[in-house]
N, CA and C atoms as a LAMMPS dump frame, in Angstrom:
ITEM: TIMESTEP
0
ITEM: NUMBER OF ATOMS
207
ITEM: BOX BOUNDS ff ff ff
-5.0000000000000000e+02 5.0000000000000000e+02
-5.0000000000000000e+02 5.0000000000000000e+02
-5.0000000000000000e+02 5.0000000000000000e+02
ITEM: ATOMS id mol type element x y z
1 1 1 N 0.822 -1.194 0
2 1 2 C 0 0 0
3 1 3 C 0.865 1.255 0
4 2 1 N 1.896 1.271 0.83
5 2 2 C 2.774 2.44 0.901
6 2 3 C 3.477 2.651 -0.436
7 3 1 N 3.904 1.56 -1.071
8 3 2 C 4.569 1.68 -2.366
9 3 3 C 3.641 2.275 -3.417
10 4 1 N 2.376 1.911 -3.38
11 4 2 C 1.416 2.453 -4.34
12 4 3 C 1.208 3.947 -4.127
13 5 1 N 1.145 4.358 -2.881
14 5 2 C 0.985 5.784 -2.574
15 5 3 C 2.216 6.557 -3.028
16 6 1 N 3.392 6.016 -2.753
17 6 2 C 4.626 6.679 -3.177
18 6 3 C 4.712 6.762 -4.698
19 7 1 N 4.315 5.703 -5.371
20 7 2 C 4.337 5.706 -6.827
21 7 3 C 3.36 6.738 -7.381
22 8 1 N 2.155 6.81 -6.808
23 8 2 C 1.173 7.802 -7.242
24 8 3 C 1.692 9.21 -7.018
25 9 1 N 2.253 9.472 -5.84
26 9 2 C 2.756 10.813 -5.531
27 9 3 C 3.905 11.197 -6.465
28 10 1 N 4.79 10.257 -6.758
29 10 2 C 5.891 10.535 -7.68
30 10 3 C 5.356 10.866 -9.069
31 11 1 N 4.414 10.063 -9.544
32 11 2 C 3.829 10.29 -10.861
33 11 3 C 3.108 11.636 -10.905
34 12 1 N 2.292 11.906 -9.891
35 12 2 C 1.503 13.143 -9.848
36 12 3 C 2.424 14.357 -9.787
37 13 1 N 3.438 14.314 -8.931
38 13 2 C 4.366 15.436 -8.793
39 13 3 C 5.135 15.672 -10.082
40 14 1 N 5.581 14.596 -10.713
41 14 2 C 6.302 14.717 -11.982
42 14 3 C 5.419 15.339 -13.055
43 15 1 N 4.177 14.901 -13.118
44 15 2 C 3.245 15.457 -14.102
45 15 3 C 2.989 16.944 -13.845
46 16 1 N 2.798 17.311 -12.598
47 16 2 C 2.529 18.713 -12.255
48 16 3 C 3.721 19.575 -12.609
49 17 1 N 4.928 19.121 -12.274
50 17 2 C 6.115 19.912 -12.592
51 17 3 C 6.352 20.01 -14.09
52 18 1 N 6.032 18.963 -14.83
53 18 2 C 6.148 19.005 -16.289
54 18 3 C 5.178 20.022 -16.874
55 19 1 N 3.945 20.017 -16.377
56 19 2 C 2.955 20.996 -16.826
57 19 3 C 3.389 22.414 -16.463
58 20 1 N 3.908 22.592 -15.242
59 20 2 C 4.359 23.917 -14.812
60 20 3 C 5.493 24.411 -15.699
61 21 1 N 6.384 23.523 -16.11
62 21 2 C 7.484 23.899 -17.002
63 21 3 C 6.939 24.345 -18.355
64 22 1 N 5.908 23.666 -18.847
65 22 2 C 5.297 24.062 -20.119
66 22 3 C 4.696 25.459 -20
67 23 1 N 4.009 25.741 -18.886
68 23 2 C 3.434 27.071 -18.687
69 23 3 C 4.527 28.129 -18.561
70 24 1 N 5.639 27.777 -17.89
71 24 2 C 6.761 28.715 -17.774
72 24 3 C 7.366 28.994 -19.137
73 25 1 N 7.553 27.952 -19.945
74 25 2 C 8.111 28.129 -21.282
75 25 3 C 7.196 28.947 -22.172
76 26 1 N 5.905 28.794 -21.991
77 26 2 C 4.937 29.552 -22.772
78 26 3 C 5.043 31.039 -22.473
79 27 1 N 5.304 31.371 -21.214
80 27 2 C 5.432 32.773 -20.824
81 27 3 C 6.646 33.386 -21.494
82 28 1 N 7.757 32.661 -21.529
83 28 2 C 8.914 33.075 -22.3
84 28 3 C 9.961 33.891 -21.581
85 29 1 N 9.59 34.805 -20.707
86 29 2 C 10.583 35.706 -20.116
87 29 3 C 11.031 35.293 -18.723
88 30 1 N 10.419 34.288 -18.153
89 30 2 C 10.781 33.873 -16.794
90 30 3 C 11.956 32.913 -16.835
91 31 1 N 12.769 32.944 -15.777
92 31 2 C 13.933 32.064 -15.729
93 31 3 C 13.645 30.74 -15.02
94 32 1 N 12.567 30.682 -14.252
95 32 2 C 12.256 29.455 -13.528
96 32 3 C 10.766 29.315 -13.262
97 33 1 N 10.401 28.15 -12.77
98 33 2 C 9.007 27.879 -12.427
99 33 3 C 8.681 28.611 -11.134
100 34 1 N 7.525 29.296 -11.106
101 34 2 C 7.109 29.942 -9.871
102 34 3 C 5.788 29.344 -9.386
103 35 1 N 5.289 29.87 -8.286
104 35 2 C 4.086 29.327 -7.651
105 35 3 C 2.882 29.421 -8.583
106 36 1 N 2.773 30.492 -9.33
107 36 2 C 1.633 30.671 -10.245
108 36 3 C 1.618 29.58 -11.313
109 37 1 N 2.799 29.184 -11.817
110 37 2 C 2.876 28.102 -12.807
111 37 3 C 2.395 26.79 -12.205
112 38 1 N 2.795 26.521 -10.981
113 38 2 C 2.399 25.281 -10.317
114 38 3 C 0.902 25.289 -10.019
115 39 1 N 0.374 26.424 -9.564
116 39 2 C -1.063 26.518 -9.308
117 39 3 C -1.872 26.306 -10.579
118 40 1 N -1.412 26.878 -11.681
119 40 2 C -2.099 26.705 -12.953
120 40 3 C -2.024 25.251 -13.414
121 41 1 N -0.887 24.604 -13.209
122 41 2 C -0.742 23.198 -13.583
123 41 3 C -1.659 22.303 -12.753
124 42 1 N -1.755 22.568 -11.466
125 42 2 C -2.64 21.781 -10.601
126 42 3 C -4.092 21.984 -11.006
127 43 1 N -4.481 23.232 -11.267
128 43 2 C -5.858 23.505 -11.682
129 43 3 C -6.171 22.815 -13.004
130 44 1 N -5.23 22.867 -13.921
131 44 2 C -5.427 22.223 -15.222
132 44 3 C -5.541 20.715 -15.08
133 45 1 N -4.679 20.136 -14.268
134 45 2 C -4.679 18.683 -14.068
135 45 3 C -5.946 18.23 -13.347
136 46 1 N -6.35 18.942 -12.318
137 46 2 C -7.526 18.513 -11.557
138 46 3 C -8.806 18.704 -12.358
139 47 1 N -8.828 19.669 -13.265
140 47 2 C -10.018 19.882 -14.087
141 47 3 C -10.265 18.679 -14.992
142 48 1 N -9.197 18.062 -15.469
143 48 2 C -9.321 16.951 -16.409
144 48 3 C -9.209 15.571 -15.773
145 49 1 N -8.703 15.481 -14.561
146 49 2 C -8.399 14.174 -13.982
147 49 3 C -9.415 13.668 -12.971
148 50 1 N -9.895 14.525 -12.13
149 50 2 C -10.731 14.098 -11.028
150 50 3 C -12.191 14.404 -11.316
151 51 1 N -13.056 13.543 -10.821
152 51 2 C -14.483 13.756 -11.037
153 51 3 C -15.041 14.688 -9.967
154 52 1 N -16.028 15.425 -10.333
155 52 2 C -16.681 16.321 -9.405
156 52 3 C -17.979 15.683 -8.914
157 53 1 N -18.406 16.049 -7.721
158 53 2 C -19.689 15.509 -7.246
159 53 3 C -20.842 16.056 -8.076
160 54 1 N -21.926 15.321 -8.076
161 54 2 C -23.113 15.779 -8.787
162 54 3 C -23.697 17.005 -8.094
163 55 1 N -24.393 17.855 -8.846
164 55 2 C -25.054 19.003 -8.212
165 55 3 C -26.101 18.525 -7.197
166 56 1 N -26.357 19.345 -6.201
167 56 2 C -27.298 18.98 -5.137
168 56 3 C -28.691 18.729 -5.703
169 57 1 N -29.09 19.517 -6.69
170 57 2 C -30.427 19.321 -7.269
171 57 3 C -30.551 17.939 -7.908
172 58 1 N -29.508 17.488 -8.558
173 58 2 C -29.513 16.149 -9.155
174 58 3 C -29.57 15.084 -8.078
175 59 1 N -28.792 15.259 -7.014
176 59 2 C -28.802 14.293 -5.91
177 59 3 C -30.178 14.226 -5.253
178 60 1 N -30.822 15.369 -5.093
179 60 2 C -32.165 15.383 -4.499
180 60 3 C -33.161 14.651 -5.387
181 61 1 N -33.065 14.864 -6.688
182 61 2 C -33.968 14.195 -7.621
183 61 3 C -33.762 12.686 -7.585
184 62 1 N -32.528 12.26 -7.591
185 62 2 C -32.222 10.828 -7.546
186 62 3 C -32.718 10.207 -6.256
187 63 1 N -32.446 10.87 -5.119
188 63 2 C -32.873 10.325 -3.837
189 63 3 C -34.4 10.296 -3.719
190 64 1 N -35.069 11.32 -4.255
191 64 2 C -36.536 11.343 -4.238
192 64 3 C -37.102 10.174 -5.026
193 65 1 N -36.566 9.964 -6.24
194 65 2 C -37.041 8.856 -7.074
195 65 3 C -36.723 7.499 -6.436
196 66 1 N -35.579 7.387 -5.826
197 66 2 C -35.198 6.145 -5.175
198 66 3 C -36.089 5.839 -3.969
199 67 1 N -36.416 6.859 -3.213
200 67 2 C -37.233 6.672 -2.016
201 67 3 C -38.7 6.392 -2.34
202 68 1 N -39.135 6.73 -3.523
203 68 2 C -40.507 6.42 -3.92
204 68 3 C -40.708 4.917 -4.136
205 69 1 N -39.685 4.246 -4.532
206 69 2 C -39.799 2.792 -4.832
207 69 3 C -39.669 1.943 -3.623
């Protein structure tokens, strides 16, 4: 279990830093990766990688229909 967590963290960190480097290179005038590049990389990665919960209205509709049966 610990090895899997370490492997995930290594992969995730490497991906984030690679994305941050791409954003830094896109800017062109900066000499290194800064916090804004890393924040943008994390936001970009989480937007495409992780699922979001359903809206509350959808959950209420589902629970209402489920409770009727």
